[in-house]
C-alpha positions in Angstrom: 0.0 0.0 0.0 1.3 3.4 -1.0 1.1 6.2 1.5 1.8 9.7 0.4 1.9 13.1 2.1 0.6 15.3 -0.7 2.4 18.4 0.6 5.7 16.7 0.0 5.0 16.9 -3.8 4.1 20.5 -3.9 6.2 23.7 -4.2 5.9 27.0 -2.2 3.0 28.2 -4.4 0.9 25.0 -3.8 1.5 23.6 -7.3 3.3 20.4 -8.3 7.0 20.9 -7.7 9.2 21.4 -10.7 12.0 19.6 -8.8 10.2 16.3 -9.2 11.5 14.0 -11.9 9.2 12.8 -14.7 8.0 9.6 -12.9 7.4 11.6 -9.6 5.4 14.2 -11.5 3.3 11.5 -13.1 2.5 10.2 -9.6 1.9 13.7 -8.3 -0.8 14.3 -11.0 -2.3 10.9 -10.2 -2.5 11.7 -6.5 -3.9 15.2 -7.1 -6.5 13.8 -9.5 -7.6 11.4 -6.8 -7.9 14.2 -4.2 -10.0 16.3 -6.6 -12.2 13.4 -7.5 -12.8 12.4 -3.8 -13.5 15.9 -2.6 -15.8 16.9 -5.4 -18.4 14.3 -4.3 -18.0 14.8 -0.6 -19.9 14.0 1.7 -20.4 10.8 -0.3 -17.8 8.6 1.5 -17.2 6.0 -1.3 -16.7 7.1 -4.8 -15.9 5.4 -8.1 -13.9 8.0 -10.0 -12.8 8.6 -13.6 -9.1 8.4 -12.6 -7.3 5.7 -14.4 -5.0 3.3 -12.5 -1.4 4.2 -12.8 -0.1 0.7 -13.0 1.2 -0.2 -16.5 -1.3 -2.2 -18.5 -4.1 -2.0 -16.0 -7.4 -0.7 -17.3 -9.0 -0.1 -13.9 -10.4 3.0 -12.4 -9.8 4.4 -8.9 -12.3 4.1 -6.1 -11.9 6.4 -3.1 -12.9 6.4 0.5 -13.2 9.6 2.4 -14.9 9.3 5.8 -14.2 12.8 7.2 -13.0 16.1 6.0 -9.7 15.7 7.9 -9.1 12.1 7.2 -6.8 10.4 4.8 -8.2 9.6 1.4 -7.9 5.9 0.8 -7.9 4.7 -2.8 -7.9 1.4 -4.7 -8.0 0.2 -8.2 -11.2 -1.7 -9.2 -9.2 -4.2 -11.2 -5.6 -4.7 -10.0 -6.4 -3.6 -6.4 -3.3 -1.4 -6.3 -4.0 0.8 -3.3 -2.9 3.5 -1.0 -3.7 6.5 1.1 -3.1 10.3 0.7 -2.6 12.5 3.7 -2.2 16.3 4.0 -4.4 17.1 1.1 -6.6 19.6 3.1 -6.4 23.1 1.8 -4.6 22.3 -1.4 -5.9 23.5 -4.7 -7.4 20.0 -5.3 -9.4 20.1 -2.1 -12.9 21.0 -3.3 -14.4 20.6 0.2 -12.7 23.8 1.4 -13.6 25.9 -1.7 
């Protein structure tokens, strides 16, 4: 299970950091897409998103679980079951609960 602190991928302006390499930026976009998808439908706790799985060759979509506004966002692929959790997403530009 991947566990990511979203703030660690961002620069001082709150955008995805330019200091990340190509693979890290790809993952940063993946994680921010998950945060946006999960918070757009809040307070619905479980959401099937339009975010594609990041694993090579997998055609699955990401399902999210967000129980509370300050909780981690848990995510899992509907096909390969690649999963993880995202913390410190609150107040980022992808947090649509706070907007």
